[in-house]
C-alpha positions, -999 to +999 in steps of 0.1 A: +764-252-740+734-275-739+709-274-710+715-252-680+714-265-645+692-243-624+697-237-587+678-214-564+705-187-569+704-185-607+667-191-615+658-155-619+687-147-641+685-178-664+647-182-665+628-151-656+652-126-673+658-147-704+655-129-738+641-160-755+616-188-745+628-211-717+620-248-715+623-259-678+625-296-669+615-302-633+630-336-623+646-358-596+674-384-597+651-411-583+624-406-609+622-433-636+602-412-661+626-383-655+654-406-666+635-412-699+630-374-703+666-365-697+681-376-730+652-360-749+658-327-731+696-329-737+691-336-774+665-308-777+689-284-760+716-292-784+694-290-815+678-257-806+708-240-789+705-203-795+668-204-802+656-216-768+671-218-733+667-253-720+671-257-682+668-285-656+658-281-620+662-309-595+631-306-573+648-322-543+676-297-543+654-267-552+622-272-532+614-235-530+612-231-568+593-264-572+568-252-545+564-217-561+554-233-594+532-260-578+552-290-591+532-320-579+544-346-604+576-351-622+588-348-649+570-315-654+580-292-683+572-256-680+576-230-708+585-195-697+582-164-719+590-129-708+594-140-672+562-159-668+552-196-669+529-198-699+525-236-705+529-268-686+531-304-695+533-333-670+549-366-679+575-376-705+574-353-735+588-361-770+607-336-791+576-330-811+555-324-780+581-299-768+580-280-801+542-279-799+544-264-764+568-238-776+553-229-810+517-241-807 
């Protein structure tokens, strides 16, 4: 399993109750930079499967979650640890930038 698709109904279970760090990609289908971020996230999810949970949230389909976490621009990457958002990056992130967010 690579990245997990998040909906309003599974956010708490997949992200907030995760037993490992979670990388959450807030995106939308119409967003050009999100299209650039997508393959990076997919590759990252495959490379680090088992070490991190990697999830994607379509902000158009999940406006409540996007609003709760103050997503104003996309793509936005949020890192969650122990049920809390601990780091945020806005714009396209490389593999190295994602690792820095997680481990830095």
